[in-house]
PAFIBA-813010 format. One line per 2 residues: number of its first residue (from 1); their letters; for each residue y, z, x of N, C-alpha, C. Coordinates in Angstrom, 1 decimal, padded with zeros to 4 digits. Atoms other than C-alpha are relative to their C-alpha. Layout:
! residues N
NUM) a) Y/Z/X/Y/Z/X/Y/Z/X; ...
! end
This chain:
! residues 293
1) mk) -001.2/000.0/000.9/000.0/000.0/000.0/001.3/000.0/000.8; -001.3/000.1/-000.7/003.5/-001.0/001.2/000.8/001.3/-000.4
3) kl) -000.9/-001.1/000.4/006.2/001.7/001.2/001.0/-000.5/-001.1; -001.0/000.6/000.8/008.7/-000.7/-000.5/-000.2/-001.4/-000.3
5) si) 000.0/001.3/000.4/008.5/-003.8/-002.5/001.4/-000.4/-000.6; -001.3/000.4/000.4/011.8/-005.7/-003.0/-000.2/-001.3/-000.8
7) ii) 000.1/001.1/001.0/011.9/-008.1/-006.0/001.3/-000.7/-000.3; -001.2/000.7/000.2/014.5/-010.9/-006.1/-000.3/-001.2/-000.9
9) vs) 000.2/001.2/000.8/014.8/-013.5/-008.8/001.2/-001.0/000.3; -001.0/000.9/-000.3/016.7/-016.6/-007.9/000.1/-001.2/-001.0
11) fn) -000.2/001.1/000.9/018.2/-019.4/-010.0/001.1/-000.8/000.5; -001.1/000.9/-000.4/020.1/-022.3/-008.5/001.1/000.7/001.0
13) tq) -000.9/-000.8/-000.9/021.6/-020.0/-005.8/-000.5/-000.2/001.4; 000.6/000.3/-001.3/020.2/-021.7/-002.7/000.7/000.7/001.2
15) ei) -000.8/-000.5/-001.2/022.9/-020.7/-000.2/000.2/001.5/-000.1; -000.2/-001.5/000.1/023.6/-017.2/-001.6/-001.4/000.7/000.2
17) ts) 001.3/-000.6/-000.2/019.9/-016.4/-001.8/-000.4/000.0/001.4; 000.3/000.1/-001.5/019.4/-017.6/001.8/000.8/001.1/000.7
19) kc) -000.8/-001.0/-000.6/022.3/-015.3/002.8/-000.5/001.3/-000.2; 000.5/-001.2/000.4/020.8/-012.5/000.9/-001.2/000.4/000.8
21) lk) 001.3/-000.3/-000.7/017.4/-012.8/002.5/000.1/000.1/001.5; -000.2/-000.2/-001.5/018.6/-013.3/006.1/000.7/001.3/000.3
23) al) -000.6/-001.3/-000.2/020.8/-010.2/005.8/-001.0/001.1/-000.2; 001.1/-001.0/000.3/017.8/-008.3/004.4/-000.9/000.1/001.2
25) rk) 000.9/000.0/-001.1/015.6/-009.4/007.2/000.6/000.7/001.2; -000.8/-000.7/-001.1/018.2/-008.3/009.8/000.1/001.4/-000.3
27) nf) -000.1/-001.5/000.3/018.6/-005.0/008.1/-001.2/000.8/000.3; 001.2/-000.7/-000.3/014.9/-004.2/008.4/-000.3/000.0/001.5
29) kk) 000.1/-000.1/-001.5/015.0/-005.0/012.1/000.7/001.2/000.5; -000.8/-001.2/-000.3/017.6/-002.4/012.3/-000.5/001.3/-000.4
31) yp) 000.5/-001.2/000.7/015.9/000.1/010.1/-001.6/-000.4/-000.4; 001.3/000.4/000.2/012.1/-000.5/010.4/-000.7/000.7/-001.2
33) ld) 000.8/-000.6/001.2/009.9/000.1/007.2/-001.1/-001.0/-000.3; 001.1/000.8/000.5/006.6/-001.1/005.9/000.4/-000.5/-001.4
35) ye) -000.5/000.6/001.2/008.0/-003.5/003.2/-000.5/-001.4/-000.3; 000.3/001.4/000.4/007.5/-006.7/001.4/001.2/-000.5/-000.9
37) vi) -001.1/000.6/000.9/010.1/-009.1/-000.3/-000.7/-001.1/-000.8; 000.6/001.0/000.9/008.9/-011.0/-003.3/001.1/-000.7/-000.7
39) vv) -001.0/000.8/000.7/011.2/-013.8/-004.5/-000.6/-000.9/-001.0; 000.4/000.9/001.1/010.7/-015.5/-007.8/001.0/-001.0/-000.3
41) dn) -001.0/001.0/000.3/012.4/-018.8/-008.2/-000.2/-000.4/-001.4; 000.1/000.1/001.4/013.2/-019.2/-011.8/000.4/-001.4/-000.5
43) gs) -000.2/001.4/000.4/013.1/-023.0/-012.2/001.2/-000.6/000.6; -001.3/000.5/-000.5/015.9/-023.8/-009.9/-000.1/-001.6/000.2
45) kd) 000.0/001.4/-000.1/017.0/-027.5/-009.7/000.7/-000.4/001.3; -000.6/000.4/-001.3/018.7/-027.3/-006.4/-001.1/000.1/001.1
47) ks) 001.0/000.0/-001.1/016.9/-027.0/-003.0/-000.5/001.5/000.3; 000.4/-001.4/-000.2/016.1/-023.2/-003.4/-001.5/000.1/000.4
49) ve) 001.4/-000.1/-000.3/012.3/-023.7/-003.4/-000.3/-000.4/001.4; 000.2/000.5/-001.3/012.4/-025.7/-000.2/000.5/001.0/001.0
51) ml) -000.5/-000.9/-000.9/014.6/-023.2/001.5/-000.9/001.3/000.1; 000.8/-001.2/000.1/012.3/-020.3/000.3/-001.3/-000.3/000.8
53) kn) 001.2/000.3/-000.6/009.2/-022.0/001.5/000.1/-000.1/001.6; -000.3/000.0/-001.5/010.8/-022.6/005.0/000.0/001.4/000.5
55) le) -000.2/-001.3/-000.5/011.7/-019.0/005.3/-001.4/000.9/000.0; 001.3/-000.6/000.2/008.2/-017.9/004.1/-000.9/-000.3/001.2
57) vg) 000.8/000.4/-001.2/006.6/-019.7/007.1/000.1/001.0/001.1; -000.3/-000.8/-001.2/008.2/-017.5/009.7/000.3/001.5/-000.3
59) wp) -000.3/-001.4/000.4/008.4/-014.2/007.7/-001.1/000.5/-000.8; 001.2/-000.4/000.7/005.1/-012.6/006.9/000.2/001.0/-001.2
61) el) -000.2/-000.9/001.0/006.6/-010.0/004.7/000.7/-000.6/-001.3; -000.7/000.8/001.1/008.2/-012.7/002.4/-001.1/-000.7/-000.9
63) kv) 000.9/000.6/001.0/006.2/-013.8/-000.7/000.9/-000.8/-000.9; -000.7/000.8/001.0/007.5/-016.7/-002.9/-000.8/-000.4/-001.1
65) iv) 000.7/000.4/001.2/006.6/-017.3/-006.4/000.9/-001.0/-000.7; -000.8/001.0/000.5/007.8/-020.5/-008.0/-000.4/-000.2/-001.5
67) sk) 000.2/000.3/001.4/008.2/-020.8/-011.8/000.6/-001.4/-000.4; -000.5/001.4/000.3/008.7/-024.4/-013.2/001.1/000.1/-001.1
69) in) -001.0/-000.2/000.9/010.9/-023.0/-015.9/000.8/001.3/000.2; -000.8/-001.3/-000.1/013.7/-020.3/-016.3/-000.6/001.0/-001.0
71) lg) 000.7/-001.0/000.9/011.8/-017.4/-017.6/001.0/001.1/-000.5; -000.9/-001.1/000.2/014.9/-015.2/-017.8/-000.2/001.1/001.0
73) fg) -000.1/-001.0/-001.1/015.8/-012.2/-015.6/-001.2/001.0/-000.1; 001.1/-001.0/000.2/013.3/-009.7/-017.1/-001.4/-000.5/000.3
75) kg) 001.3/000.5/-000.1/010.3/-011.9/-017.3/-000.2/-000.5/001.5; 000.0/000.4/-001.3/011.1/-013.3/-013.8/-000.4/001.2/000.9
77) nn) 000.3/-001.2/-000.8/011.2/-009.8/-012.3/-001.4/000.6/-000.3; 001.4/-000.5/000.4/008.0/-008.8/-014.2/-001.0/-000.8/000.7
79) lg) 001.0/000.9/-000.7/006.2/-011.8/-012.6/000.0/000.4/001.4; 000.0/-000.6/-001.3/007.3/-010.4/-009.2/-000.7/001.3/000.1
81) lk) 000.6/-001.3/000.0/006.2/-007.0/-010.2/-001.6/000.0/000.0; 001.5/000.2/000.0/002.6/-008.2/-010.7/-000.6/-000.1/001.3
83) ka) 000.4/000.2/-001.4/002.4/-009.0/-007.0/000.5/001.2/000.9; -000.6/-001.2/-000.8/004.2/-005.8/-005.8/-001.1/001.0/000.3
85) tg) 001.0/-001.0/-000.4/002.1/-003.4/-003.8/000.7/001.3/000.5; -000.8/-001.1/-000.4/004.9/-001.0/-002.9/-000.1/001.3/-000.8
87) ky) -000.1/-001.2/000.8/005.0/002.7/-003.8/001.3/000.1/-000.7; -001.4/000.1/000.7/008.7/002.1/-004.5/000.4/-001.5/-000.2
89) vl) -000.3/001.4/000.3/010.2/-001.0/-006.0/001.6/-000.1/000.0; -001.4/000.2/000.1/013.8/-002.3/-005.5/000.2/-001.3/-000.7
91) yl) -000.5/001.3/000.6/015.2/-004.9/-007.9/001.3/-000.2/000.6; -001.2/000.5/-000.6/017.8/-006.8/-006.0/000.4/-001.3/-000.4
93) ns) -000.5/001.3/000.3/020.0/-009.6/-007.1/000.1/-000.9/001.1; -000.1/001.0/-001.0/020.0/-012.8/-005.2/001.4/-000.1/000.7
95) da) -001.4/000.0/-000.5/023.8/-012.4/-004.8/000.4/001.4/000.5; -000.2/-001.3/-000.7/023.5/-008.9/-003.2/-000.2/000.0/001.3
97) ii) 000.1/000.1/-001.4/024.1/-008.7/000.4/-000.2/001.3/000.7; 000.3/-001.2/-000.7/022.6/-005.8/002.4/000.2/-000.1/001.5
99) dd) -000.2/000.0/-001.5/024.0/-005.3/005.9/-000.3/001.2/000.7; 000.2/-001.2/-000.8/023.5/-001.7/006.6/-000.4/001.1/-001.1
101) id) 000.6/-001.0/000.8/021.1/000.4/004.4/-001.3/000.4/000.6; 001.2/-000.6/-000.5/018.5/002.7/005.8/-000.9/000.4/-001.3
103) fn) 000.8/-000.3/001.2/015.8/002.6/003.0/-000.8/001.3/000.3; 000.7/-001.2/-000.3/014.0/005.4/004.8/000.7/001.2/-000.6
105) dl) -000.8/-001.1/000.5/016.8/007.7/003.8/-000.1/000.0/-001.6; 000.2/000.0/001.5/016.6/006.6/000.1/-001.4/000.5/-000.5
107) in) 001.3/-000.3/000.4/012.9/006.8/-000.1/-000.4/001.5/000.3; 000.3/-001.3/-000.4/012.8/010.2/001.7/000.6/001.0/-001.1
109) lm) -000.7/-000.8/001.0/015.2/011.6/-001.0/-000.9/000.0/-001.2; 000.8/000.1/001.2/012.9/010.3/-003.7/-001.4/000.8/000.3
111) et) 001.3/-000.6/-000.3/009.8/011.7/-001.9/000.1/001.6/-000.2; -000.2/-001.5/000.1/011.3/015.2/-001.8/000.5/000.5/-001.3
113) ng) -000.6/-000.4/001.3/012.8/015.1/-005.2/-000.8/-000.8/-001.2; 000.9/000.7/000.9/010.0/014.2/-007.7/000.6/-000.3/-001.4
115) di) -000.7/000.2/001.2/012.4/014.3/-010.6/001.0/-001.2/-000.1; -000.9/001.2/-000.1/014.4/011.3/-009.4/-000.8/-001.2/-000.3
117) ga) 000.7/001.2/000.4/013.2/008.2/-011.2/000.6/-001.3/000.5; -000.6/001.2/-000.5/015.7/005.7/-010.0/001.2/000.3/000.7
119) mt) -001.2/-000.2/-000.7/018.6/005.3/-007.6/000.8/-001.3/000.1; -000.8/001.1/-000.5/021.4/003.0/-006.7/001.0/000.5/001.1
121) vk) -001.1/-000.3/-001.0/023.9/002.9/-003.8/001.3/-000.4/-000.5; -001.3/000.5/000.4/027.6/002.1/-003.9/000.0/-001.5/000.0
123) vv) 000.2/001.5/000.2/027.6/-001.5/-005.2/001.5/-000.5/000.0; -001.4/000.4/-000.2/030.9/-003.1/-004.0/000.2/-001.5/-000.3
125) ls) -000.3/001.4/000.3/032.4/-006.3/-005.3/000.8/-000.6/001.2; -000.7/000.7/-001.0/034.1/-008.9/-003.1/001.4/000.5/000.3
127) ng) -001.4/-000.5/-000.1/037.5/-007.4/-003.8/000.1/001.4/000.5; 000.1/-001.4/-000.5/036.4/-004.0/-002.4/-000.2/001.0/-001.0
129) ei) 000.1/-001.0/001.1/036.2/-002.3/-005.8/-001.5/000.1/-000.3; 001.4/-000.2/000.5/033.0/-000.8/-007.1/-000.4/-000.8/-001.2
131) dp) 000.6/000.8/001.1/030.9/-002.9/-009.4/-000.1/001.0/-001.2; 000.1/-001.0/001.1/031.5/-001.0/-012.8/-001.3/000.1/-000.6
133) as) 001.4/000.0/000.7/028.0/-002.0/-014.0/-000.8/000.9/000.8; 000.9/-000.9/-000.8/026.6/000.2/-011.2/000.1/001.5/-000.3
135) hr) -000.3/-001.5/000.2/027.9/003.5/-012.6/000.5/000.1/-001.4; -000.2/000.1/001.4/027.6/003.7/-016.3/-000.7/001.2/-000.8
137) gf) 000.7/-000.8/000.9/026.8/005.9/-019.3/-000.6/-001.0/-001.0; 000.5/000.8/001.0/024.8/004.6/-022.2/001.1/-000.4/-001.0
139) pt) -001.1/000.5/000.8/026.9/002.4/-024.5/000.0/000.4/-001.4; 000.0/-000.5/001.4/027.2/004.6/-027.6/001.2/-000.6/-000.7
141) lw) -001.1/000.5/000.7/029.6/003.5/-030.3/001.4/000.5/000.5; -001.2/-000.6/-000.5/032.3/005.9/-029.1/000.4/-000.5/001.4
143) rs) -000.4/000.4/-001.4/032.1/005.0/-025.5/000.3/-001.6/000.0; -000.3/001.5/000.0/032.0/001.2/-026.3/001.3/-000.2/-000.7
145) fn) -001.3/000.1/000.7/035.0/001.5/-028.7/001.1/000.3/001.1; -001.1/-000.4/-000.9/037.1/003.3/-026.0/000.1/-001.0/001.2
147) yf) 000.0/000.9/-001.0/036.1/000.8/-023.4/000.7/-001.4/-000.5; -000.4/001.3/000.5/036.8/-002.4/-025.5/001.4/000.0/-000.4
149) vg) -001.5/-000.1/000.5/040.2/-001.2/-026.9/000.9/000.5/001.1; -000.9/-000.3/-001.2/041.4/-000.1/-023.4/000.3/001.5/000.2
151) le) -000.2/-001.4/-000.2/041.4/003.7/-023.9/-000.5/000.5/001.4; 000.6/-000.4/-001.2/039.1/004.2/-021.0/000.8/-000.3/001.2
153) rf) -000.9/000.4/-001.1/041.3/002.3/-018.6/001.4/000.8/000.0; -001.2/-000.7/000.1/044.4/004.0/-020.0/000.0/001.4/000.5
155) fy) 000.2/-001.4/-000.4/043.1/007.5/-019.4/-000.8/000.2/001.3; 000.8/000.1/-001.1/041.2/006.5/-016.3/000.2/001.2/001.1
157) rv) -000.3/-001.0/-001.0/043.0/008.9/-013.9/000.5/001.4/-000.6; -000.5/-001.2/000.6/043.9/011.7/-016.4/-001.1/001.0/-000.2
159) pf) 001.0/-001.0/000.0/041.8/014.8/-015.9/-000.3/000.4/-001.5; 000.5/-000.4/001.4/039.8/015.9/-019.0/-000.1/-001.1/-000.9
161) ln) -000.1/001.2/000.8/040.9/012.9/-021.0/-000.9/-001.1/000.4; 000.8/001.1/-000.4/039.0/010.6/-018.8/-001.5/000.4/-000.3
163) ri) 001.3/-000.4/000.3/035.9/012.6/-019.5/-000.3/-000.3/-001.6; 000.2/000.3/001.4/036.5/012.1/-023.3/000.0/-001.5/-000.3
165) fg) -000.2/001.4/000.3/037.5/008.5/-023.3/-000.7/-001.0/001.0; 000.5/000.8/-001.0/035.8/007.3/-020.1/-001.6/000.0/000.1
167) gy) 001.5/-000.2/-000.1/032.1/007.8/-020.9/-000.7/-001.3/000.3; 000.7/001.3/-000.2/031.3/004.0/-020.7/-000.3/-000.1/001.5
169) hl) 000.3/000.1/-001.4/031.7/004.1/-017.0/000.1/001.3/000.8; 000.0/-001.3/-000.6/031.7/007.8/-016.4/001.2/000.2/000.9
171) sh) -001.2/000.0/-000.9/035.2/007.6/-015.0/000.5/001.3/000.4; -000.4/-001.3/-000.5/035.6/011.3/-014.6/-000.7/000.4/001.2
173) mn) 000.9/-000.4/-001.1/033.0/011.4/-011.8/000.6/-000.5/001.3; -000.4/000.4/-001.3/033.8/011.1/-008.1/-000.9/-001.0/000.6
175) ln) 000.8/001.1/-000.5/032.6/007.8/-006.8/-000.4/000.1/001.5; 000.3/-000.1/-001.5/032.4/009.1/-003.2/-001.1/001.2/000.1
177) ev) 000.9/-001.1/-000.1/029.9/011.9/-004.1/-001.3/-000.3/-000.7; 001.4/000.2/000.6/026.1/011.9/-005.0/000.0/000.7/-001.4
179) he) 000.2/-000.6/001.2/025.5/012.6/-008.6/-000.9/-000.7/-001.0; 000.8/000.7/001.0/023.5/011.8/-011.7/000.7/-000.8/-000.9
181) ve) -000.6/000.9/001.1/024.3/008.9/-014.0/-001.1/-000.4/-001.0; 001.0/000.4/001.0/022.7/007.3/-017.0/-000.5/-001.5/000.2
183) vv) 000.4/001.4/-000.1/022.7/003.6/-016.1/000.5/-000.5/001.3; -000.4/000.7/-001.2/022.8/001.6/-012.8/-000.3/-001.5/-000.2
185) tg) 000.2/001.5/000.1/022.9/-002.1/-012.3/-001.3/-000.6/000.5; 001.2/000.7/-000.5/019.9/-004.3/-011.9/000.2/-000.8/001.3
187) af) -000.3/000.7/-001.4/021.7/-005.8/-008.8/-000.6/000.9/001.1; 000.6/-000.9/-000.9/020.4/-002.7/-006.9/-000.6/001.1/-000.7
189) fl) 000.7/-001.0/000.9/017.9/-000.7/-008.9/-001.3/000.4/000.7; 001.2/-000.5/-000.8/015.4/001.4/-006.8/-000.7/000.9/-000.9
191) tr) 000.8/-000.8/000.8/012.6/003.0/-008.7/-001.4/000.2/000.5; 001.4/-000.2/-000.4/009.0/004.1/-008.5/-001.0/-000.9/-000.7
193) kn) 001.0/000.9/000.6/006.1/001.8/-009.0/-000.8/000.6/-001.2; 000.7/-000.7/001.1/004.2/004.4/-011.1/000.8/000.1/-001.2
195) il) -000.9/000.0/001.3/007.2/004.6/-013.5/000.0/-001.3/-000.6; 000.0/001.4/000.5/007.2/000.8/-013.8/-001.3/-000.2/-000.7
197) dk) 001.3/000.2/000.7/003.5/000.8/-014.6/000.0/000.7/-001.3; 000.0/-000.7/001.3/004.1/003.4/-017.3/000.9/-000.6/-001.0
199) ig) -000.9/000.6/000.9/007.1/001.7/-018.9/-000.2/-001.5/-000.2; 000.3/001.4/000.1/005.9/-001.8/-018.4/001.0/-001.0/000.6
201) gf) -001.0/000.8/-000.7/008.7/-003.1/-016.1/001.2/-000.3/-001.0; -001.1/000.4/000.9/011.6/-004.9/-017.8/-000.4/-000.3/-001.4
203) de) 000.3/000.4/001.4/011.8/-005.3/-021.5/000.3/-001.6/-000.2; -000.1/001.4/000.0/011.2/-009.0/-022.1/000.7/-000.5/-001.3
205) dy) -000.8/000.4/001.1/013.2/-009.0/-025.3/001.3/-000.5/000.4; -001.3/000.4/-000.5/016.2/-009.4/-023.2/-000.3/-001.2/000.9
207) fa) 000.2/001.1/-000.9/016.5/-012.8/-021.5/001.0/000.1/001.3; -000.9/-000.2/-001.2/019.6/-012.1/-019.3/001.0/001.1/-000.4
209) yg) -001.0/-001.2/000.4/021.8/-008.9/-019.3/-000.7/001.0/-000.8; 000.5/-001.0/000.9/020.9/-005.6/-020.8/-001.3/000.6/000.5
211) ed) 001.3/-000.5/-000.5/017.5/-005.2/-019.1/000.1/001.3/000.8; -000.2/-001.2/-000.8/018.9/-002.6/-016.6/000.3/001.1/-000.9
213) ie) -000.3/-001.1/000.9/020.3/-000.6/-019.4/-001.2/000.5/-000.8; 001.3/-000.3/000.7/017.0/-000.7/-021.3/-000.9/000.8/000.9
215) ma) 000.8/-000.6/-000.9/015.1/000.3/-018.2/000.4/001.4/000.3; -000.6/-001.3/-000.2/017.4/003.2/-017.5/-000.2/000.9/-001.1
217) ws) 000.3/-000.7/001.2/016.9/004.3/-021.1/-001.4/000.5/000.1; 001.5/-000.4/000.0/013.1/004.3/-020.7/-000.3/001.0/001.1
219) ik) 000.3/-000.9/-001.1/013.2/006.1/-017.3/000.6/001.4/-000.4; -000.6/-001.2/000.4/015.5/008.8/-018.8/-000.9/000.7/-001.1
221) ei) 000.8/-000.6/001.1/013.4/009.1/-021.9/-001.3/000.7/000.4; 001.2/-000.7/-000.4/010.3/010.1/-020.0/000.3/001.1/001.0
223) gy) -000.4/-001.2/-000.7/012.2/012.8/-018.2/000.5/-000.1/001.5; -000.5/000.1/-001.3/013.5/011.4/-014.9/001.5/-000.1/000.1
225) ki) -001.4/000.1/-000.2/016.9/011.5/-013.4/000.3/-001.4/000.7; -000.5/001.2/-000.7/018.9/008.4/-012.2/001.3/000.5/000.9
227) iy) -000.9/-000.5/-001.0/021.0/009.0/-009.1/000.9/-001.1/000.6; -001.0/000.8/-000.7/024.2/007.4/-007.8/000.1/000.6/001.4
229) yp) 000.1/-000.5/-001.4/024.0/007.6/-004.0/000.9/-000.8/000.9; -001.0/000.8/-000.7/027.2/006.3/-002.4/000.0/000.0/001.6
231) lw) 000.0/-000.1/-001.5/026.3/007.1/001.3/-000.4/-001.3/000.6; 000.2/001.3/-000.4/025.2/003.5/001.6/000.5/-001.0/-000.9
233) ev) -000.6/000.9/001.0/026.6/000.4/000.1/-000.6/-001.4/000.2; 000.5/001.3/000.1/025.7/-003.2/-000.9/001.1/-000.9/-000.5
235) lh) -001.0/000.8/000.6/028.1/-006.1/-001.5/-000.6/-000.9/-001.0; 000.5/000.7/001.1/027.6/-007.7/-004.8/000.9/-001.2/-000.3
237) lk) -000.9/001.2/000.3/029.1/-011.3/-005.1/000.1/-000.3/-001.4; -000.1/000.0/001.4/028.3/-011.3/-008.7/000.2/-001.3/-000.8
239) sv) -000.2/001.1/001.0/027.8/-014.1/-011.4/000.0/-001.3/000.6; -000.1/001.3/-000.6/027.4/-017.0/-009.0/-000.9/-001.0/-000.8
241) sg) 000.7/001.0/000.7/024.8/-018.6/-011.3/000.0/000.3/-001.5; -000.1/-000.4/001.4/025.8/-017.0/-014.6/001.3/-000.3/-000.6
243) lk) -001.3/000.0/000.8/029.1/-016.3/-016.4/001.1/-000.8/000.9; -001.1/000.6/-000.9/031.1/-017.6/-013.3/-000.5/-001.2/000.7
245) gk) 000.6/001.2/-000.6/028.8/-020.5/-012.3/000.7/-001.3/-000.3; -000.7/001.3/000.2/029.9/-024.1/-012.1/-000.5/-000.8/-001.2
247) dk) 000.7/000.8/001.1/027.5/-025.5/-014.7/000.4/000.5/-001.4; -000.5/-000.5/001.3/029.2/-025.3/-018.2/-001.2/000.3/-000.9
249) ki) 001.1/-000.3/000.9/025.9/-025.4/-020.1/-000.6/001.3/000.3; 000.6/-001.3/-000.4/024.5/-022.5/-018.1/001.0/001.1/-000.3
251) rk) -001.0/-001.0/000.3/027.8/-020.6/-018.5/-000.1/000.3/-001.5; 000.1/-000.2/001.5/027.5/-021.1/-022.3/-001.3/000.8/-000.4
253) kt) 001.2/-000.7/000.2/023.9/-020.0/-022.4/000.0/001.5/000.4; -000.1/-001.4/-000.5/024.6/-017.0/-020.2/000.9/000.8/-000.9
255) sf) -000.9/-000.7/000.9/027.5/-016.0/-022.4/-000.7/000.4/-001.3; 000.7/-000.3/001.3/025.2/-016.1/-025.5/-000.9/001.2/000.3
257) hf) 000.9/-001.1/-000.3/022.7/-013.9/-023.8/000.6/001.3/000.4; -000.7/-001.2/-000.3/025.3/-011.5/-022.5/000.3/000.8/-001.2
259) yd) -000.4/-000.8/001.2/026.5/-010.6/-026.0/-001.2/000.3/-000.9; 001.2/-000.3/000.7/023.1/-011.0/-027.5/-000.7/001.2/000.4
261) sm) 000.5/-001.2/-000.6/021.9/-008.2/-025.2/000.6/001.2/-000.6; -000.7/-001.1/000.7/024.4/-005.9/-026.8/-000.6/000.3/-001.3
263) ki) 000.7/-000.2/001.3/022.9/-006.5/-030.2/-001.4/000.6/000.1; 001.3/-000.5/-000.2/019.5/-006.0/-028.9/-000.1/001.4/000.2
265) fy) 000.0/-001.5/-000.4/020.2/-002.6/-027.3/000.4/000.8/-001.2; -000.6/-000.7/001.1/022.3/-001.5/-030.3/-001.2/000.2/-001.1
267) rk) 001.0/000.0/001.0/019.5/-002.4/-032.7/-001.2/000.8/000.4; 001.1/-000.8/-000.5/016.8/-000.7/-030.6/000.3/001.4/-000.1
269) hy) -000.2/-001.4/-000.3/018.5/002.6/-030.1/001.2/000.7/-000.9; -001.2/-000.7/000.7/021.6/003.1/-032.3/000.0/-000.3/-001.6
271) at) -000.2/000.5/001.4/021.2/001.1/-035.6/-000.6/001.0/-001.0; 000.6/-000.9/001.0/019.0/003.7/-037.3/000.9/001.2/-000.2
273) ry) -000.8/-001.2/000.1/021.7/006.4/-036.7/001.1/-000.3/-001.0; -001.2/000.3/000.8/024.3/004.6/-038.9/-000.4/-000.8/-001.3
275) pk) 000.3/000.8/001.3/024.5/003.1/-042.4/000.1/-001.5/000.3; 000.1/001.4/-000.2/024.0/-000.6/-042.8/001.4/-000.6/000.2
277) fi) -001.4/000.6/-000.1/027.8/-001.4/-043.2/000.6/000.2/001.3; -000.4/-000.3/-001.4/028.5/000.2/-039.9/-000.6/-001.0/001.0
279) ne) 000.8/000.9/-000.8/025.8/-001.9/-038.2/000.5/-001.4/-000.1; -000.4/001.3/000.2/027.1/-005.1/-039.8/001.4/-000.2/000.7
281) iv) -001.3/000.1/-000.7/030.6/-004.3/-038.5/-000.1/-000.1/001.5; 000.3/000.1/-001.4/029.2/-003.7/-035.0/-000.4/-001.5/000.4
283) yf) 000.4/001.4/-000.3/027.4/-007.1/-035.0/001.1/-001.0/-000.1; -001.1/001.0/000.3/030.5/-008.9/-036.4/001.0/000.1/001.2
285) ii) -000.9/-000.2/-001.1/032.7/-007.5/-033.6/-000.6/-000.6/001.3; 000.6/000.6/-001.1/030.2/-008.5/-031.0/000.1/-001.6/-000.1
287) di) -000.1/001.5/000.2/030.1/-012.1/-032.5/001.5/-000.5/000.3; -001.4/000.4/-000.2/033.9/-012.2/-032.5/000.3/000.0/001.5
289) ka) -000.2/000.0/-001.5/034.0/-011.2/-028.8/-000.7/-001.1/000.7; 000.8/001.2/-000.5/031.4/-013.9/-028.0/000.8/-001.3/-000.2
291) kl) -000.7/001.2/000.3/033.5/-016.5/-029.6/001.3/-000.1/000.8; -001.2/-000.1/-000.8/036.7/-015.4/-027.9/-000.2/-000.2/001.5
293) n) 000.2/000.1/-001.3/035.0/-015.5/-024.6/-000.7/-001.3/000.4
! end
C-alpha cells in the first residue's frame, strides 16, 4: 500500500496539467514519500493524452487513465479512486500548482489525530488572495442569503457581525491559523482512503461543482473533522477549462452545472426543512442568477 494517492482529472488543459504534474514531481524529489499520481483524462480534445503518455514513460509513480468521454468531475475522480492504493488520497485540480508542500507533515498530523477526516492547505489564487472556496461553511439559506446580497462582504472586517453575516466563508476566522472548517475545495482535498470506501467517493449526482461540498457533508456526518492548515500553500489558477475557459459551449455547460449543483445540494439537505413555497423561491432565485450570468 502506498502512503499517498493523488488523483487529478484533466479536461483540455494540456499545458496547465503538464505544469501541475512537473511541479508535483519536483516537489516529491524535495520531500520524498511513497506516493502515486493517478491522472484521469476526461475526454480531452487537445493533446493532453499524448502529453500524459509521454510523462508516464519516465515516471513510474504516474498512472494515466483515458476516458473517451467527459464523465464529469465526480465520476472522473471516482474512476481514479478505483485504481488508488494509498492510505491517504489527495484530490488535486489540474490547475493547482504545488511548489513546496511536505506531505509527510500533513499525513503525520492525520496519523496522530484520528478524528481528522479531511484537510486542505492555504489555497491561493493568482492575485495572491485565498481561494474563497477553500474555506467555507455549509451553504444554509441564511448564509447564502448574506453572501449573495453582499452582507458578508460588507461586514467582513467587523468583529462579531462577521460571525453573524459571514458564515458562508467563515469570515470571522483567522486565515493564518489552523482551525476546523466545514467545507474545503476539491482543488486540494486530502482525506483518508477508508473514509472514501465508506462514503463511496464523490456523489455522481453532481456533474461539475458541488461535489466537494457534498463530500465534506458526508465526512462530517460520520463524525470526522475537516481542518484548514495554512502552514503550506498551493497556487490555484482556477477555471481554466470551465467558467473562464475559451470555449463558449463549454462555458455555457459549465455554468449550467455550476447552478444546478446548488439545486442538487439544497434538495438533498435543506428542502425538507422548509415549506414548498420557500423551496420554489430558492430554485427560482438560482435560475435567475444562472440567466444573469
